[in-house]
C-alpha positions in Angstrom: 119.7 107.6 78.6 118.9 105.1 81.5 120.6 101.8 81.9 118.0 99.1 81.0 118.6 95.8 82.8 117.9 92.6 80.9 114.9 91.1 83.0 113.3 88.4 81.3 114.3 85.2 80.2 113.6 83.9 76.4 111.1 81.2 77.9 109.2 84.0 79.6 109.1 86.2 76.4 107.7 83.0 74.4 105.1 82.4 77.0 103.9 85.8 77.2 103.1 85.9 73.2 101.6 82.5 73.5 104.3 80.1 72.7 104.6 76.8 74.9 107.6 74.6 76.1 107.9 71.2 75.5 105.4 69.3 77.4 108.4 67.7 79.8 109.6 71.3 80.9 107.2 73.5 83.2 105.9 76.6 82.2 107.3 79.6 83.8 106.7 83.4 83.7 109.9 85.0 84.8 110.1 88.9 85.3 112.7 91.0 87.2 111.7 94.6 87.9 114.5 96.9 89.0 113.5 99.8 91.3 115.4 102.9 90.8 114.9 105.3 93.9 117.8 107.6 92.6 115.4 108.7 89.5 112.7 110.9 91.2 109.6 112.4 89.8 106.8 114.4 91.3 105.8 114.5 95.0 102.3 113.3 95.7 99.9 115.5 97.1 97.2 113.0 97.5 94.2 111.0 96.4 90.5 112.0 97.1 86.8 112.0 96.5 84.1 114.6 96.5 81.4 115.5 99.0 77.4 115.3 97.6 77.6 118.7 95.8 73.7 119.5 96.0 71.1 119.0 98.6 72.0 118.4 102.3 73.4 115.0 102.2 76.8 116.2 103.2 79.3 113.5 104.6 78.5 112.5 108.1 81.3 111.9 110.7 81.0 108.2 110.5 81.4 108.1 106.8 84.4 110.7 107.2 86.2 108.3 109.6 86.0 105.6 107.1 86.9 107.8 104.1 89.9 109.7 105.8 91.1 107.2 108.3 94.2 104.8 107.5 92.9 101.7 109.6 91.7 98.6 108.9 88.4 99.2 106.4 89.5 102.8 106.1 90.5 104.3 102.7 93.0 107.0 103.7 91.8 109.6 101.2 94.0 112.8 101.6 92.0 115.4 99.7 88.1 116.1 100.0 86.4 118.3 97.4 83.4 120.3 98.1 80.9 122.7 96.4 81.5 126.5 96.6 77.8 127.2 96.3 76.5 130.5 94.5 73.8 130.7 97.3 75.3 131.8 100.8 72.5 130.1 102.5 73.7 127.0 101.5 77.4 127.5 103.0 76.7 126.1 106.5 75.7 122.5 104.9 79.5 121.7 104.2 80.9 123.0 107.5 80.5 119.7 109.6 82.3 117.5 106.6 85.1 120.1 106.0 85.9 119.9 109.8 86.0 116.3 109.7 88.5 116.4 107.1 90.5 119.1 108.7 90.7 116.9 111.8 92.4 114.5 109.7 94.9 116.8 107.9 92.8 115.9 104.8 93.2 119.0 102.2 89.8 120.4 101.1 89.4 121.9 97.5 86.3 124.1 97.1 84.9 124.5 93.5 82.1 126.9 92.2 79.6 125.6 89.6 78.8 129.1 89.1 79.1 132.6 90.5 76.1 134.3 92.1 73.4 134.8 89.3 73.3 138.8 90.1 76.8 138.9 88.8 76.4 137.1 85.5 75.0 137.9 82.1 71.8 136.1 82.4 71.1 136.5 85.9 71.1 132.9 86.2 72.9 130.0 87.9 72.7 128.1 84.4 75.1 128.7 81.8 75.7 132.6 81.1 79.1 134.5 81.7 80.5 136.4 84.5 80.4 140.2 83.7 83.7 141.7 83.4 82.5 144.4 85.5 82.0 141.9 88.3 85.4 140.1 88.4 86.4 141.7 91.5 83.1 141.3 93.0 83.2 137.4 92.3 86.8 137.4 94.0 85.2 139.3 97.2 82.6 136.6 97.1 85.1 133.8 97.2 87.0 135.5 99.9 83.7 135.9 102.0 83.0 132.1 101.6 86.7 131.5 102.8 86.2 133.7 105.5 82.9 132.2 106.5 84.5 128.8 106.5 87.4 129.9 108.8 85.2 131.6 111.1 83.2 128.4 111.6 86.3 126.4 112.2 86.4 124.9 108.7 89.6 125.4 106.8 89.5 125.5 102.9 93.1 124.6 101.6 92.6 125.4 97.7 89.6 127.0 95.6 88.9 126.7 92.2 87.6 129.5 89.8 85.0 127.6 88.0 84.0 123.8 87.7 84.2 122.8 84.0 84.1 126.2 82.4 84.3 124.7 78.8 81.2 122.5 79.3 77.9 123.8 78.4 75.3 121.6 80.3 71.7 122.6 81.4 72.5 122.5 85.2 74.5 125.1 87.3 77.2 126.4 85.2 79.0 129.2 83.7 80.7 129.7 80.3 84.5 130.8 80.6 86.9 131.0 77.9 90.8 131.0 78.4 90.7 134.8 77.6 88.0 135.3 80.1 89.9 133.1 82.8 93.2 135.2 82.0 91.5 138.7 82.4 89.6 137.5 85.6 93.2 136.4 87.0 94.6 139.8 86.1 91.8 141.9 87.2 91.8 144.0 90.3 91.2 142.0 93.4 92.9 139.1 95.2 91.7 135.7 96.4 93.3 135.5 100.0 93.3 132.7 102.5 93.6 129.6 100.0 95.6 128.4 97.1 93.9 129.0 93.5 93.4 126.3 91.2 92.7 126.6 87.6 91.1 126.0 84.9 89.2 122.7 85.9 88.3 121.9 82.3 86.2 119.2 81.2 89.0 117.0 79.6 92.0 118.8 81.1 92.3 120.7 77.8 95.9 121.2 77.0 95.1 124.5 74.9 93.1 126.1 77.8 95.5 125.4 80.4 98.7 126.3 78.5 97.0 129.6 77.5 96.7 130.5 81.4 100.2 129.2 81.7 101.7 131.1 79.0 100.6 134.6 80.1 103.2 135.5 83.0 100.9 137.7 84.9 98.1 135.4 85.0 100.2 132.6 85.7 101.4 134.2 88.7 98.1 134.6 90.1 97.3 130.8 90.7 99.2 127.9 92.1 97.6 124.5 90.8 96.8 123.4 87.2 93.6 121.4 87.5 91.3 119.4 85.4 89.1 116.5 84.7 89.1 113.3 82.7 85.8 113.2 80.5 86.7 112.2 76.9 90.5 112.2 77.4 92.9 114.6 79.1 95.7 112.3 80.4 99.3 113.3 79.5 102.4 115.5 80.6 101.9 119.2 81.1 105.3 120.7 80.4 104.8 124.1 80.9 103.4 123.4 84.3 106.4 121.3 85.3 108.6 124.0 84.4 106.8 126.5 86.5 106.7 124.2 89.4 102.8 124.0 89.4 101.1 121.3 91.1 98.8 119.2 88.6 95.6 117.9 90.0 93.0 115.8 88.5 90.0 117.0 90.3 87.0 114.7 88.9 86.2 111.7 87.3 83.4 109.2 87.2 82.7 105.9 86.2 79.4 104.3 87.0 78.7 101.8 84.2 76.4 105.0 82.6 73.7 104.1 85.3 73.2 107.9 85.4 71.7 108.1 82.1 67.8 108.1 81.6 66.5 104.7 80.9 69.8 102.8 81.8 69.9 99.6 83.5 70.4 99.9 87.2 73.7 99.2 88.9 72.4 96.2 90.8 71.8 94.4 87.4 75.2 94.2 86.3 77.4 91.5 87.3 80.5 91.8 89.9 82.7 91.2 86.7 81.4 94.1 84.9 81.9 96.2 87.9 85.3 95.1 88.7 86.2 95.7 85.0 85.3 99.2 85.2 87.2 99.7 88.6 90.3 98.1 86.9 89.6 100.9 84.3 89.6 103.5 87.1 92.8 102.3 88.5 94.4 102.4 85.3 93.4 106.1 85.0 95.0 106.6 88.4 98.2 104.9 87.2 98.5 106.8 84.0 98.1 110.1 86.1 100.9 109.3 88.1 103.1 108.2 85.3 102.3 111.7 83.6 103.9 113.3 86.8 100.6 114.5 88.3 100.4 115.3 92.1 96.7 114.5 93.1 94.0 112.4 91.9 90.4 113.1 93.1 87.4 110.9 92.4 83.8 112.1 92.1 81.2 111.4 94.8 83.3 109.4 97.5 79.8 107.9 99.1 77.5 106.6 96.4 76.3 103.0 95.4 78.6 103.1 92.5 81.8 104.6 94.4 83.7 104.0 97.8 81.1 103.8 100.5 77.5 102.9 99.9 74.8 105.0 100.2 71.9 102.5 100.7 71.0 102.3 97.2 71.3 99.7 94.3 71.7 97.0 97.1 74.6 98.8 99.0 74.4 99.3 102.8 74.6 102.8 103.9 78.2 103.6 105.1 80.0 100.3 104.1 83.2 100.5 102.4 82.9 99.1 98.9 85.2 97.0 96.9 85.7 100.1 94.7 86.8 102.0 97.6 89.0 99.2 99.0 90.7 99.2 95.3 91.3 102.8 95.3 92.8 102.8 98.8 95.7 100.9 97.1 97.0 104.3 96.2 95.2 106.5 98.7 96.0 104.8 101.9 99.5 103.7 101.3 100.8 106.3 98.7 100.6 109.1 101.5 101.0 112.9 101.0 104.8 113.7 100.6 105.7 110.3 99.1 108.0 110.7 95.9 107.5 108.9 92.9 110.7 106.8 91.7 111.5 104.8 88.6 111.0 101.3 87.8 112.5 99.4 84.8 111.2 96.2 83.3 111.9 94.2 80.0 109.2 92.3 78.9 106.4 93.9 81.0 103.5 92.7 78.9 100.7 93.0 81.4 101.9 94.8 84.5 101.4 98.5 85.2 103.7 99.5 87.9 104.4 102.7 89.8 106.7 103.0 92.7 107.1 105.6 95.7 109.3 106.3 98.3 109.5 108.3 101.6 112.4 107.7 103.9 113.2 104.0 104.4 109.8 103.0 103.0 108.9 102.1 99.3 105.7 101.4 98.2 104.9 99.9 94.8 101.4 99.7 93.2 100.7 96.9 90.6 98.0 96.4 88.3 97.8 93.1 86.6 95.5 93.7 83.5 96.0 90.3 82.3 93.2 87.6 83.2 95.9 84.9 84.3 98.3 85.3 87.1 101.8 86.7 86.3 104.2 84.6 88.6 107.7 85.1 90.1 107.9 88.8 89.6 111.2 90.0 91.2 111.7 93.4 92.7 115.4 94.3 92.8 117.4 97.8 93.5 116.2 98.0 97.3 117.9 96.8 100.5 114.6 95.4 101.9 114.4 94.4 105.5 110.7 93.2 105.5 107.9 93.3 102.9 104.3 92.9 102.8 101.7 92.5 100.3 97.8 93.7 100.0 95.9 92.5 96.9 92.6 93.3 95.7 90.6 91.5 92.9 87.0 90.7 92.0 86.9 88.0 94.6 89.3 89.3 97.1 89.6 92.5 99.1 93.1 93.8 100.6 94.3 90.3 101.2 97.6 90.5 103.2 100.6 88.6 102.9 104.0 88.9 104.4 106.9 88.2 101.9 110.2 86.5 102.5 113.3 88.9 101.5 116.0 86.8 99.7 119.1 88.0 98.1 118.1 91.7 98.6 115.1 91.0 96.4 111.4 90.4 96.9 109.4 88.1 94.8 105.5 87.9 94.3 102.9 86.4 92.1 100.2 88.8 90.9 96.6 87.5 90.2 94.8 88.1 87.3 92.8 91.4 86.7 94.1 92.4 90.4 95.8 95.6 92.2 98.5 94.9 94.7 100.4 97.3 96.9 103.9 96.2 98.1 105.3 98.0 101.1 108.8 97.4 101.4 110.8 98.6 104.5 114.5 99.2 103.7 
């Protein structure tokens, strides 16, 4: 059992639950957080976003620089998701964008929405199933895609078997059960040249995921547990952790439901509504990290509701949006190879805190979900030489502040409804 340090004064408790001190005594919210680098969790693979999946509007070099760079007004994304098309004629569309990611050491995940129609039960790229007699042929098709990309100087690091195998839409798709996927993995043929991810289910279905992990032969055939967050799915995956599989969240989208027929346009919503949804997105990242997941990948990284504007709904094509800046509190500062470490705090009513370390640098990402400022939050347990804070809220974007180190501690006031990254150099 971990030692819990008493970290909040009685008055701080009373204040947090709405009680007030007498008028002659000033109100103070006081919280001590102990950072415990000796307690380690998962190694971070990265945070990313997706390319446009259909059509020819692939990520261009100028936008790729903003998406993958780590300088000012850049997002630091370290994973890029693309579509493995069921039509070979579409493969060249993504080559330039993948090469831009490769130049910056960004990992690339390719996901198929359907095998080629000729390999399926209904000869269509919508619904249907992959015929068992064509399991090897589909593996060969994936290998041909990987070889094509390599021959064009574009490296794919990870490939998936199927996007959302348990979702039955009326667009490009393919139906798979857990048994189907197990049989596919165990069938003759082998995917070579990239790591393999599965099952990429709609809501990170534990039953489907654990079925693959519970079959020893199938489990040996893939490297990464992957899934999406539509309708739920965040939680620990003990079997995956036991088998030392990486856990990747490979798609999630929040856009105030503007994609639905007849829905109000994005431009009609207030900045408060948009920021409230952005905080919901950030909370899902926090929850994924505290569930020991290694990677988090958002949906389209360039779209009016996303990280970089596309020229629609009042955005400027190529501009970094506030939602992108908010996501960069994780993606730009928590880099691949960082290890999540523990934090302990009593009375932590509003703050969601995760901490990460790489060598002498500790990075903390703090969400204040309260509407008011949480003041005098003191971080202990490290030996800081310097510290810097970056804060984003509805009205501020990556506001930088150099912090004072006193008595081996760093103190900061967290504005209401905000995300702050603290970079502490030890």
